[in-house]
N, C-alpha and C positions, 0 to 999 in steps of 0.2 A: 826124642822129646823136642817140643817147640818152645823156645824161650822168648820168642818174639811177643811184644805187647800186643794184645788183641786189637785189631783195627777199630773195633767199636769204641774201645777205651781211648785210643788216640784221637779219633774223630770227636768224641765227647769232650776231651780236654781242649781241643781247638775251639769247639763251640763255647765252652766255658770261658776261655781266654777272651774271646770276642765279647761275650756278655759282661764280663768283669770290666773290660776296657770301656765298653759303651755305657753301662748302667751303674756300676759300682764306683769306679775311680772318680767320676765327677762329684759324687757324694762325699768321697774321702777328701777331696780338695776343699769342698764347702764346709766340712766339719772336721778339719784337721786337728782341732783341740781334743777330739775324742780318740785320737790315735797317737798324739804326741807324748813327750816324756812325763807330762803332768795329767795324762788322760783320766786317771781315777779321780782326780780332784774335780773334773768337769762332769764325769759320768754319774757320780753319786752325790746325794745330799748328805746332811748331817746324820741321818739315820742309816746311811749306807744303802739307801734305796735309789734305783736309777731314776734320773730326772726325766720329766715328761718329754723333753725335746729328744733325748736319746731313745726313749721308748718309741716315739713317733718315727724316728729314723729307722729303727729296726723293723717297724711295721712296713715302712715304704720298701725297704730292701726285700723283706719277706714276700710282699705282694708282687714285686717285680720278678723275683725268682719263681714264684708260683705261676705267673703268666708265661714265663719262658720254660715251664715244665722242669725246673731244676729242684724246686723246694721238696717235692716228694718223689724224686725220680726213681728211687729204689722200690717204690710201691708198684703193684701190678697195674697194667693198663686198664683193667676192669674198674678200678677206682680212681682213675685219672692220673696214674703215674706213668713212668716210662718202662717199668719192668726191667730195670738195669740189674744185671746179675751180681753176685757177691764179689767176684774178682774185679769187675769194672768199678763197682762202688768203692772197693778198697783202693784201687789205683787212683781214683779221683780224690780220695782222702789224702793220699801221698802227694798228689799234685797241688792240692790247696795249701798244704802245710809247707811246701817248698817255695814259699813266696814271702816277701816282706809283710809285716803286720798290716792288716786291712780288714774291712768289713766283709770281705768274701768268705771268711771262715764260718759265718752262720747264714750264708745266702743260699746254700744248697743242702740237699740231703736231709732237710728237716732239723738241722742242728739248732739247739736252743729252744726246744719245745715243739718240734714239728711232727709230721706223720711217722708212725711206727707200725711195723707189721702186726703188733699186738692187736691193733684196732681192726684187723681183717676179720676178727671174730664178731664185729658189730652186726646186729640184725638190721633189717631195712630201716626201722625207725631210728636206731642209734646212728646208723650211717648218715642219715639226713641231718641229725642233730649235732653230731660230733665230727665224723670223719670227713664229710664233704667240705664244711667250712675250714677244717684243718688243712685239707689239701689245697684250698684256695688261698691260704695265708690269712684268712679272716679271724682265725682263732689259733691259740697255742695251748699246749698241754704240758704236763709234767709226769714223770715216772716215779710214783711214790711208793718205793719199796723199802729203802734203807731206814733203819731205826737207830736211835741213840745207842742202844746196847746190842744191836744186831745188824751189822753191816755186812760181814762176811758169812753169816749163817742165817739167811732169810727164812729157812724152814723153821726157825725159832721165833717167828714174828709174835709180838705181844699185842699188836693191833687186832681187835676182834670186830666181827660183824655178826650180829644176832638177828635172826628173822623174827619179826613180830607181826601181829595182825593190826592193821590200822583202818581208819574210816574209808580210805581209798583203795584198800586191798593190802596185800602183804608188803611190808617194809623191812629194811635192814637198818639196824642201829649200829653205827660205827663208832668205836672208841679207841683212842690210841694216839701215838705221836710218831712222826716221821722226821728224819734229819738228813741234811745235805742233799736236799731235793733241788736239782737244777731247774731253773725257771719257776720255782715254787711261788715267789711273790707275784708273778705276772701271768700265770697260766689262767686261761678261761675255765678249764676243767682239769681235774687230776685223775690219773689212773691209779687208784688206791688198792693196794694189796692187803688183805686182812684174813685172819683165820676164821673160817665159818664152821669148821668141824674138826675132829681129830685132836691129837695131843701135840704138845710142843715137840719139835724135831721131826714130825711126820711131813713128808713132802705133799701128801694129799691133804685136802681140807683147807687149802688157801685159795681164795677167790679174788677176782679183780672187779672193782666197781668204778664206774664213771661218775665222778662227783663234781658238780658245778661249783665254781669258786664262791658263789653267793649263797650256797646252801647253809642254813642255820646250823651252828655247831661246828662249822669248818672255818678255821682261821689260820692265817700265816703267823708263825712265831718269829723267833730271832732270825735275822738275815746274817748268814755267815760271811766272814771276811777272808776269803782264801788268799794264799800267798801268790797265786797266779790265776789266770783264767777268770778274772773278775766278772766278765760279761755273762758267765753262765748263771750268775745270781742264785747260788744255793741258799736254802733256808730250811727252817723247821716248819712242819705243818702239824696242826693239832686238830683232833676230832673228839668232840665232847657231846655225846648224845646226838650225833650227826645222822639224820634220817634220810635215806634215799629209797626210791621205789624199787620194786622187784625188776622193773624194766631197765634199771641202771646196772644190773649185773652183766658183766661182759663175758659172753660165752657160757660154758658150763660151770656150774658150781663145783668148786674143788680143783679146777684146772689152772688156777692162777700161777702156781709155782712153775709149771711147764711153759706157760705163756711167757713168763718173765725170763726163764733161762734160755728159751729159744731166741729171744731178742738180744740178750746179753752176749751170746756167742758171736753174733755178727757185729755187735757194738765193739767187742774186744778186737776183732779183726780190723775195724776201721781205726781204732785207737793205734794199733800196731802200725798200720800203714801210714797214718799221720805222723807218728814218731820217726819213721824212716825218712819221710819227706822233710821234716824239720831238721833232723840230723844232717841230711845232705845240704840243706840251706846253711846250716851253721858251719859245716866244713868249707863250703864255697866262700862264705863270708870271711872266715879266718884265713883261707888261702889268699884271697885278694889282698887282705891287710898285710899278710906276711910277705907278699911280693913287693908291696909298695913301701913298707917300713924298713928303714936301714938303721943298723947299729954298728958302730966301729967299721964302717965302710962296706958292709955287706947287707943284702936283704935278709930279713929274718928267715925266709924260707930256705936259705942255704945252710941253716944251722940245724943239726940233727935233733937237738932238743925241742925244736919247733916242728920240723917237718915229719919226724917219725910218728909222733902222736897223731898227726893229721892222717898219715898213711894208714895207721891202725884203725882209726875211726872210719875212714873211707872204705876199708876192707870189710868192716862189720856192717856198713850200710848195704853193700852189695849182698853180703851173706844173709842179712835179715830180710832184705827185699825178696829174695828168692823163697825164704821160709814163709813169709806171710802170703805170698802169691800161691805157693803150693797148698797152704791151708785153705785158701779161698777156692782154689780149683777143686779140692776134695769136697768142699761144701756144695759147690755147683754140680758136682758129679754124684751127689747124694751118698757120699761116703762119710763115715764117722771121722770127724776132724778135731775132736775135743783135745787130743794131745797136741796136735800141731798148732791149734789156735792158742792154747796156753803157752806153748813154746814161743810162738811169734810175739804174743803180747809181753811176756816176760823179757825176751831178748830186746825187743824194740824200745820198751820203756827205759830199760837200763842203758841202751845205746844213746837215746836222746839226752839222758842225764849226762853221760860221759862226753858227748859231743858239745853240749853247752859248757861244760867245765873246761874242756880243751880250748874251745873258741874264746872263752873269757880269758884264759891264761895267755893265749896268743896275743889278744888285744891289750892285755895289761890293764892299766887304769882306765883307758877309754872303754873297754868292755864292761867295766864295773859301773859305768855311767848309764843313766836312764836315757841318754840321748842316742844310744845304740840299742838295737833290738836284742843284743846278746843277753842283757840283764833280764829282760822280760821272759825270754825263752828259758833262761836258767831257773827262774822261779816257777814258771808254768810246767816245765818238764818234770819237776819233782812230783807234782800231783799225778802224773801219768802212771807212776808206780803204785798208786792207790786206787785210782778210778777204774771202774769196771772190773774190780777184783785185784787185790794186792799181789805183790810178788809172791808172797807165801801161799796165797790161794792157787796161783798158777803152778807153783812147784808141787803142791799137794795134788792137783789134777794130773800133772805129768807123772808123778810117782804112781798114782792110782791106776792110770792107763798102762804104765809099764808092768804093773803087777798082774793085770788081767790076762 
């Protein structure tokens, strides 16, 4: 077996490093207040909506990333992407999270409302209207699946879409509510999943629609205030007699559940890889502090109570890195990797949580301060055990695969 990192991934990381240094870091210097200890005070207004200057900054970064072919790099070359494989994409996610806080986290791979393989089902007209401007960084989207009462069981969606005849031909009337939709308040269009046929609990009968943000009957509800990862801007979305044309149905009617699940699998892998990168960043940060900080005449690192937890987390970093890379390799090899993806996501999210806790304990009071990145990672890491499927969902998947 070859455990070497693929040369393509190493080259891409080098290219990304140069891009970040050239295009992103100067923006970070000019807008330091959006990254400092009081960043949220500057990013949001009194309604917890992102201020225009911050939105303009994100658009600038997005367009620069698109011009450099990083924004939609996991998309096929046929639609303007790089065709980066699953393993390389995951390795890049690890690389990006193993860095100090910065704007780079949403500069590549379409993070925060960018291109998604779901849109490969676009027909020619839809591609021109939605996918092409998305790839160019001119538009953003959101993945509107989760509902207030149905986060972990999307096959029980209550949002409905009913086909009716209208003056311009067949229309769909969408009614329902979505919740915790990342980039919901700022998306130019939403990928909305709704039941079009069948009964609650059936995986068939769920369809995906491309709904423009200015469509009558579509409105943004409350903007959530997450404990971490504030820049993803999750919100509720409401649909009240929201009418869209038959030409806004994405792909085949009834195929929405499978479209969503295919995307979520790769998203979980990228979350897992990012958690590994963040955990390693936290270990290195804590180790540097423990070597410099002395108590009672000795560096902290020479005390077992400090060094042993770091050794344990570092061991788990290596173990989990191999797990997510094995899962990604199986995906690229067209093998069933549901069990390994679930294992990787479960292990990595728990790992980052523990790494953040250990790093904060090593730093003591300084780690608890917002002037250090430990505190923000501590808050953000907790959400990783919920996003793209909770710990319990991953365990359920693993047990199901073991029983088959």
